[in-house]
BAGUKE-472022 format. One record per residue (C-alpha): z, x, y; residue in one letter. Coordinates in Angstrom, 1 decimal, decimal comma. Layout:
BAGUKE-472022
<rec <Z; X; Y>; 'a'>;
...
END
This chain:
BAGUKE-472022
<rec <-11,9; -82,8; 108,7>; 'x'>;
<rec <-10,1; -83,0; 111,5>; 'x'>;
<rec <-10,4; -87,0; 111,4>; 'x'>;
<rec <-12,8; -87,7; 114,0>; 'x'>;
<rec <-16,2; -88,9; 113,4>; 'x'>;
<rec <-19,1; -86,8; 114,0>; 'x'>;
<rec <-21,4; -89,1; 112,1>; 'x'>;
<rec <-21,8; -92,4; 109,8>; 'x'>;
<rec <-24,3; -94,1; 108,0>; 'x'>;
<rec <-24,8; -97,5; 106,3>; 'x'>;
<rec <-25,5; -97,8; 103,0>; 'x'>;
<rec <-28,5; -99,8; 101,3>; 'x'>;
<rec <-25,8; -101,6; 99,4>; 'x'>;
<rec <-22,7; -102,0; 97,7>; 'x'>;
<rec <-20,5; -99,0; 96,1>; 'x'>;
<rec <-21,2; -99,7; 92,7>; 'x'>;
<rec <-18,3; -98,2; 90,0>; 'x'>;
<rec <-19,4; -96,0; 87,8>; 'x'>;
<rec <-17,1; -95,1; 84,2>; 'x'>;
<rec <-18,7; -90,9; 84,5>; 'x'>;
<rec <-17,0; -88,3; 85,2>; 'x'>;
<rec <-15,5; -87,4; 88,7>; 'x'>;
<rec <-16,7; -83,6; 89,5>; 'x'>;
<rec <-14,8; -81,8; 92,3>; 'x'>;
<rec <-17,0; -78,9; 93,7>; 'x'>;
<rec <-19,8; -79,5; 92,0>; 'x'>;
<rec <-22,6; -82,1; 92,3>; 'x'>;
<rec <-24,1; -83,5; 89,0>; 'x'>;
<rec <-26,6; -85,5; 89,6>; 'x'>;
<rec <-29,1; -84,5; 86,4>; 'x'>;
<rec <-27,6; -86,4; 83,6>; 'x'>;
<rec <-26,5; -83,3; 82,3>; 'x'>;
<rec <-23,3; -82,8; 80,4>; 'x'>;
<rec <-22,3; -79,3; 82,8>; 'x'>;
<rec <-23,3; -79,7; 86,6>; 'x'>;
<rec <-26,0; -77,6; 87,9>; 'x'>;
<rec <-24,9; -77,0; 91,7>; 'x'>;
<rec <-21,2; -75,9; 92,5>; 'x'>;
<rec <-19,6; -75,4; 95,8>; 'x'>;
<rec <-19,5; -71,7; 96,7>; 'x'>;
<rec <-15,9; -71,6; 98,2>; 'x'>;
<rec <-12,3; -72,4; 98,1>; 'x'>;
<rec <-10,9; -75,6; 97,9>; 'x'>;
<rec <-7,2; -75,6; 99,3>; 'x'>;
<rec <-6,3; -79,2; 98,9>; 'x'>;
<rec <-7,6; -82,4; 97,1>; 'x'>;
<rec <-6,2; -86,0; 97,0>; 'x'>;
<rec <-7,8; -89,2; 95,4>; 'x'>;
<rec <-7,7; -92,4; 96,6>; 'x'>;
<rec <-8,8; -95,7; 95,3>; 'x'>;
<rec <-10,0; -97,3; 98,5>; 'x'>;
<rec <-12,1; -96,8; 101,3>; 'x'>;
<rec <-9,6; -95,7; 104,5>; 'x'>;
<rec <-9,8; -96,5; 108,2>; 'x'>;
<rec <-9,8; -94,7; 110,8>; 'x'>;
<rec <-6,5; -94,5; 111,8>; 'x'>;
<rec <-5,6; -93,6; 108,0>; 'x'>;
<rec <-8,0; -90,8; 108,5>; 'x'>;
<rec <-7,2; -89,4; 111,4>; 'x'>;
<rec <-2,9; -90,1; 110,6>; 'x'>;
<rec <-3,9; -87,7; 107,7>; 'x'>;
<rec <-6,4; -85,4; 109,1>; 'x'>;
<rec <-3,6; -84,6; 112,1>; 'x'>;
<rec <-1,1; -81,7; 111,3>; 'x'>;
<rec <3,0; -82,3; 111,7>; 'x'>;
<rec <4,5; -79,3; 111,4>; 'x'>;
<rec <3,4; -75,6; 110,7>; 'x'>;
<rec <6,3; -73,0; 109,4>; 'x'>;
<rec <4,6; -69,5; 109,1>; 'x'>;
<rec <6,2; -67,4; 106,5>; 'x'>;
<rec <4,3; -64,2; 107,2>; 'x'>;
<rec <6,8; -62,5; 109,8>; 'x'>;
<rec <7,4; -58,9; 108,9>; 'x'>;
<rec <4,2; -58,7; 106,1>; 'x'>;
END
């Protein structure tokens, strides 16, 4: 989440393209129409990139550029 690699793994083969549905916040590995396992939490931001990013791009995306607090007076 912070742009620093904590672990890595090499796959046994290439990533295969699929025409299946993309699930966000769920895992559908049962083949059923409805996913069976759901994320128990909140998702704040989602982005989809159609290619793998290199480590520089990942770090750049995860680095805070500016922070503005709008909580003053609350």
